[in-house]
C-alpha positions as CSV (number, residue, x, y, z in Angstrom):
1,M,0.1,0.1,0.1
2,K,2.9,2.4,1.1
3,L,4.6,1.7,-2.5
4,L,1.2,2.4,-4.3
5,Q,0.8,5.6,-2.6
6,S,4.5,6.4,-3.6
7,F,3.6,5.7,-7.0
8,I,0.5,7.7,-7.4
9,K,2.2,10.8,-5.7
10,R,5.2,10.5,-8.1
11,N,3.0,10.3,-11.1
12,L,-0.1,12.4,-9.8
13,F,0.3,15.3,-12.4
14,W,0.1,12.8,-15.5
15,I,-2.9,10.6,-13.9
16,I,-5.0,14.0,-13.4
17,V,-3.9,14.8,-17.3
18,V,-4.9,11.5,-18.6
19,L,-8.3,11.3,-16.5
20,A,-9.0,15.0,-17.7
21,L,-8.4,14.0,-21.4
22,C,-10.6,10.8,-21.0
23,G,-13.3,12.9,-19.3
24,S,-13.0,15.6,-22.1
25,H,-13.2,13.0,-24.7
26,L,-16.4,11.3,-23.4
27,F,-18.1,14.8,-22.9
28,Y,-17.3,15.8,-26.5
29,L,-18.9,12.2,-27.6
30,Y,-21.9,13.4,-25.6
31,L,-22.1,16.7,-26.9
32,V,-22.3,15.3,-30.4
33,N,-25.1,13.1,-29.7
34,I,-23.2,9.8,-30.0
35,P,-25.4,6.9,-28.5
36,I,-24.9,6.4,-24.8
37,H,-24.0,2.7,-25.5
38,D,-21.0,3.8,-27.7
39,I,-20.0,6.2,-25.1
40,R,-19.8,3.5,-22.3
41,Y,-17.8,1.3,-24.6
42,S,-15.4,4.3,-25.2
43,A,-15.2,4.7,-21.4
44,L,-14.7,1.1,-21.0
45,L,-11.7,1.1,-23.4
46,D,-10.0,4.1,-22.0
47,L,-10.3,2.6,-18.6
48,C,-8.7,-0.6,-19.9
49,L,-5.7,1.2,-21.7
50,I,-5.3,3.2,-18.5
51,G,-5.2,0.1,-16.5
52,V,-2.8,-1.7,-18.7
53,F,-0.3,1.2,-19.2
54,G,-0.9,2.1,-15.4
55,T,-0.3,-1.7,-14.5
56,M,2.9,-1.6,-16.7
57,N,4.5,1.4,-15.3
58,Y,3.6,0.3,-11.6
59,S,5.4,-3.0,-12.3
60,R,8.4,-1.3,-13.6
61,Y,8.3,1.2,-10.6
62,R,8.0,-1.7,-8.2
63,R,10.9,-3.8,-9.8
64,K,13.3,-0.7,-9.7
65,T,12.3,0.1,-6.0
66,A,12.8,-3.7,-5.0
67,Q,16.4,-3.4,-6.7
68,M,17.0,-0.1,-4.8
69,E,16.2,-1.6,-1.8
70,E,18.4,-4.8,-2.4
71,L,21.3,-2.5,-2.7
72,L,20.3,-0.5,0.4
73,N,20.2,-3.7,2.5
74,G,23.1,-5.1,0.7
75,P,27.1,-4.5,1.6
76,M,28.4,-0.9,1.3
77,S,30.6,-1.9,-1.7
78,S,27.7,-3.0,-3.9
79,Q,25.8,0.3,-3.2
80,I,28.2,2.3,-5.5
81,E,26.8,0.9,-8.5
82,L,23.1,2.0,-9.1
83,P,20.6,0.7,-11.7
84,E,20.7,2.0,-15.1
85,P,19.1,5.4,-15.4
86,E,15.8,5.4,-17.4
87,D,15.6,9.2,-18.2
88,E,17.6,12.3,-18.2
89,I,16.6,13.4,-14.5
90,E,17.8,9.8,-13.2
91,H,21.0,10.3,-15.2
92,I,21.7,13.5,-13.7
93,Y,20.9,12.2,-10.3
94,S,23.3,9.1,-11.2
95,Q,26.1,11.6,-12.2
96,L,25.5,13.7,-8.9
97,F,25.6,10.5,-6.9
98,E,28.9,9.3,-8.6
99,N,30.4,12.9,-8.2
100,A,29.5,13.0,-4.5
101,N,31.0,9.4,-4.0
102,I,34.2,10.3,-5.7
103,S,34.3,13.2,-3.4
104,R,33.7,11.2,-0.4
105,Q,36.3,8.7,-1.3
106,M,38.8,11.5,-2.0
107,A,38.1,12.8,1.6
108,V,38.6,9.4,3.0
109,N,41.8,8.8,1.4
110,T,43.2,12.1,2.6
111,A,41.9,11.6,6.1
112,G,43.5,8.2,6.3
113,R,46.7,9.5,4.6
114,Q,46.7,12.3,7.2
115,Q,46.0,9.9,10.2
116,S,48.7,7.6,8.9
117,E,51.3,10.3,8.8
118,M,50.2,11.6,12.2
119,K,50.6,8.1,13.8
120,E,53.8,7.7,12.1
121,Y,55.2,11.0,13.4
122,Y,54.0,10.5,17.0
123,S,55.3,6.8,16.9
124,R,58.9,8.3,15.9
125,W,58.5,11.3,18.4
126,V,57.9,8.7,21.0
127,H,60.9,6.6,20.1
128,Q,63.0,9.8,19.8
129,V,62.0,11.5,23.3
130,K,63.0,8.1,24.9
131,T,66.8,8.8,24.1
132,P,66.9,12.1,26.2
133,I,64.9,10.2,29.0
134,A,67.3,7.4,29.0
135,A,70.2,10.1,29.1
136,L,68.8,11.9,32.0
137,Q,68.3,8.7,34.0
138,L,71.8,7.9,33.6
139,L,73.1,11.3,34.5
140,L,70.8,11.2,37.6
141,Q,72.2,7.8,38.5
142,V,75.9,9.0,38.1
143,H,75.1,12.0,40.1
144,R,73.5,10.0,42.8
145,N,76.6,7.6,42.9
146,E,78.7,10.7,43.2
147,L,76.7,12.2,46.1
148,E,76.7,8.9,47.8
149,E,80.5,8.6,47.4
150,L,81.2,12.1,48.7
151,A,79.0,11.3,51.6
152,E,81.0,8.3,52.5
153,K,84.3,10.4,52.4
154,L,82.8,13.1,54.3
155,P,80.5,12.0,56.9
156,F,77.4,14.3,57.6
157,S,78.1,17.2,60.1
158,E,76.4,20.6,60.6
159,D,79.2,22.3,59.1
160,S,80.2,20.3,56.1
161,G,77.6,17.8,55.2
162,E,74.2,19.4,55.8
163,N,73.4,19.5,52.3
164,Y,74.0,16.0,51.2
165,P,70.8,14.4,52.3
166,C,69.0,17.3,50.6
167,N,70.7,16.9,47.4
168,L,70.0,13.0,47.5
169,Q,66.3,13.8,48.2
170,N,66.3,16.1,45.3
171,V,68.0,13.5,42.8
172,S,65.3,10.9,44.2
173,D,62.3,13.5,43.3
174,M,64.0,14.2,40.0
175,E,64.2,10.3,39.2
176,E,60.4,9.7,40.1
177,E,59.3,12.6,38.1
178,L,61.4,11.3,35.1
179,F,60.0,7.9,35.9
180,R,56.5,9.2,35.3
181,I,57.3,11.0,32.1
182,E,58.7,7.7,30.8
183,Q,55.6,6.0,31.8
184,Y,53.5,8.7,30.0
185,V,55.5,8.2,27.0
186,N,55.1,4.3,27.0
187,M,51.3,4.8,27.3
188,A,51.2,7.1,24.3
189,L,53.1,4.4,22.4
190,Q,50.9,1.7,23.6
191,Y,47.9,3.7,22.7
192,Q,49.0,3.8,19.3
193,R,49.7,0.2,19.0
194,V,46.4,-0.9,20.7
195,N,44.5,1.4,18.2
196,G,46.3,0.7,15.2
197,A,45.5,-1.8,12.4
198,G,46.5,-5.5,13.0
199,N,47.9,-6.3,16.3
200,D,51.3,-6.5,18.1
201,F,50.5,-9.6,19.9
202,V,52.9,-12.7,20.4
203,L,51.0,-15.6,22.0
204,E,53.1,-18.0,24.0
205,E,53.0,-19.8,27.3
206,I,54.2,-17.4,29.9
207,S,54.8,-17.4,33.6
208,L,52.6,-15.1,35.5
209,D,55.0,-14.8,38.3
210,A,57.8,-13.6,36.1
211,A,55.4,-10.8,34.7
212,I,54.3,-9.8,38.2
213,R,57.8,-9.7,39.8
214,E,58.8,-7.5,36.8
215,V,56.3,-5.0,37.5
216,I,57.1,-5.0,41.3
217,R,60.6,-4.3,40.5
218,K,59.6,-1.6,38.1
219,Y,57.7,0.2,40.8
220,A,59.6,-0.8,43.9
221,R,61.2,2.8,44.2
222,T,58.0,4.4,44.0
223,M,56.5,2.2,46.5
224,I,59.5,2.5,49.1
225,R,59.1,6.4,48.6
226,K,55.3,6.3,49.6
227,K,56.2,3.8,52.3
228,L,53.8,1.3,50.7
229,R,54.1,-2.4,51.6
230,I,53.4,-5.3,48.9
231,Q,52.6,-8.7,49.8
232,Y,53.0,-11.4,47.1
233,E,54.0,-14.9,47.7
234,G,54.5,-16.2,43.9
235,T,52.7,-18.5,41.8
236,Q,53.8,-21.5,39.3
237,Q,50.6,-20.7,37.1
238,T,51.3,-20.2,33.5
239,V,48.9,-18.9,30.8
240,L,48.9,-18.7,27.0
241,S,49.1,-14.8,26.4
242,D,51.5,-12.1,25.4
243,E,54.0,-11.3,28.0
244,K,54.7,-7.7,27.1
245,W,51.1,-6.7,27.0
246,I,50.4,-8.8,30.3
247,T,53.2,-6.8,32.0
248,F,51.8,-3.5,30.8
249,V,48.4,-4.4,31.9
250,V,49.6,-5.3,35.5
251,G,51.8,-2.3,35.6
252,Q,48.9,0.0,34.7
253,V,46.7,-1.5,37.5
254,L,49.6,-1.6,40.0
255,S,50.6,2.0,39.1
256,N,46.9,3.0,40.0
257,A,47.0,1.1,43.2
258,I,50.1,3.0,44.2
259,K,48.9,6.5,43.0
260,Y,45.6,6.2,45.2
261,S,47.1,4.8,48.4
262,A,48.5,7.1,50.9
263,S,49.4,4.0,53.1
264,G,49.0,0.3,53.8
265,T,49.6,-2.7,51.8
266,I,49.1,-3.7,48.2
267,H,48.3,-7.5,48.0
268,I,48.7,-9.2,44.9
269,E,47.8,-13.0,44.4
270,V,47.0,-15.6,41.7
271,T,43.7,-17.5,42.3
272,Q,42.2,-20.3,40.5
273,E,38.7,-21.2,39.6
274,V,37.2,-23.6,37.1
275,N,38.6,-23.1,33.7
276,W,40.2,-19.6,34.9
277,C,42.7,-18.1,36.6
278,Y,42.9,-14.7,38.1
279,I,45.8,-12.0,39.1
280,K,44.0,-10.3,41.9
281,I,45.3,-7.0,43.1
282,T,43.9,-5.2,46.0
283,D,44.9,-2.0,47.7
284,Q,43.8,0.1,50.6
285,G,43.5,3.4,48.9
286,I,40.7,5.8,48.4
287,G,38.6,3.5,46.4
288,I,36.1,4.3,43.6
289,R,32.5,5.5,43.9
290,Q,30.0,2.8,42.8
291,E,28.6,5.2,40.2
292,D,32.1,5.5,38.6
293,I,32.8,1.9,38.4
294,P,30.9,1.0,35.2
295,R,32.6,3.6,33.3
296,V,36.2,3.5,34.5
297,F,37.1,1.6,31.2
298,E,35.8,4.2,29.0
299,Q,38.4,6.4,27.1
300,G,39.2,9.5,28.8
301,F,37.1,8.9,31.9
302,T,38.5,10.0,35.2
303,G,35.7,10.1,37.4
304,Y,35.5,11.8,41.0
305,N,39.1,10.6,41.8
306,G,40.3,12.0,38.4
307,H,38.9,15.4,39.1
308,A,40.5,15.5,42.6
309,D,43.7,14.2,41.0
310,K,44.5,16.6,38.0
311,K,47.4,14.2,36.8
312,S,44.9,11.3,36.0
313,T,44.4,10.8,32.0
314,G,41.5,8.2,32.0
315,I,43.6,6.3,29.4
316,G,45.3,3.5,31.4
317,L,42.3,1.3,32.2
318,Y,40.9,1.9,28.8
319,L,44.0,0.8,27.1
320,C,43.8,-2.4,29.8
321,K,40.4,-3.3,28.7
322,Q,41.3,-2.9,24.9
323,V,44.1,-5.1,25.3
324,L,42.6,-7.9,27.5
325,N,39.6,-7.8,25.0
326,K,41.8,-8.5,22.0
327,L,43.8,-11.3,23.8
328,G,40.6,-13.1,25.1
329,H,41.1,-12.4,28.9
330,T,38.8,-10.3,31.3
331,I,39.1,-7.6,33.8
332,R,36.8,-6.5,36.5
333,I,36.7,-4.0,39.4
334,E,35.3,-4.1,43.0
335,S,35.7,-1.1,45.2
336,E,34.4,0.8,48.2
337,V,35.2,4.2,49.0
338,G,37.5,4.8,52.1
339,K,38.4,1.1,51.9
340,G,40.3,0.2,48.8
341,T,40.0,-1.4,45.4
342,T,40.3,-5.0,44.0
343,V,41.1,-5.7,40.4
344,W,40.6,-9.3,38.7
345,I,42.5,-9.8,35.5
346,G,41.1,-13.2,34.2
347,F,42.7,-15.9,32.0
348,S,40.6,-18.7,30.4
349,T,42.4,-22.0,30.4
350,I,39.9,-23.0,27.6
351,K,39.4,-20.1,25.2
352,R,42.7,-19.3,23.7
353,E,42.7,-17.0,20.7
354,V,43.3,-13.3,20.1
355,M,40.2,-11.4,19.2
356,D,40.3,-9.1,16.1
């Protein structure tokens, strides 16, 4: 019914013209005193011709509409080729569509090229900026060693050595800030890799113990500075995954635990359930509000804690979620404000494939 109404609306002008001509013809026959049965026969003939031609036009309209709907419901690649135009107006519409498609494709190609160039630039920048970071780390280590050697030769006294502890503290502060810069740079690089085409995953049987201990060593100095304790008893569990990315994910979670904990102990353990094993990381920090938990894995979301801590980027947990989804792993969070947060990183012992 809707298609018929559309056909009538599209051809309404010509329908009125044809009916007017037929009516005028019949009226003329009446005026010239043609017998009424002949007029009726002529009217019947007119209606038959109108019906035949109308049915033919409607069938063609319906067939073309079906072709267009089939293209519309089909894959995008098939929508580039439209049915052959039947008149000049349709030919013009077809040309306009082709021009618009060419323009859109050019815009897509330009945007893709610009995005590719931008990714290449940022990737090159990240790798280049690592060089001065490494150099600064080496210089600070040399400076620390010199201060420690000088402190051993000249024991601290009010007259001669009162600046040594202060200088060492300054070096520690600079090392900590440089460590944060390095982490942000690494996060930018991982962000590009996660959102880039293809994947950077190397699946192999890895030791969770080795990955966890590497992360603990990496953040040991930061935990010592904040006077945080860590409890981890080790594990023999192995999983099929990518060691580099799992180390990155565990590092992000541990970094958050350290950032939002003023004191207390961070507990790390590996637990097992049916067909699953988990890395469980629990802190005694400020916690996360319940209304923020469903959104902590969204890109750029910082929540209440992020507004309080201006240094939060809202990228770390987003990257963790993306990486774990592609690896076929899981992550979930439970938290209570003022008591702490627990994060479970889950590894299925059955489903072992990388998600596209």
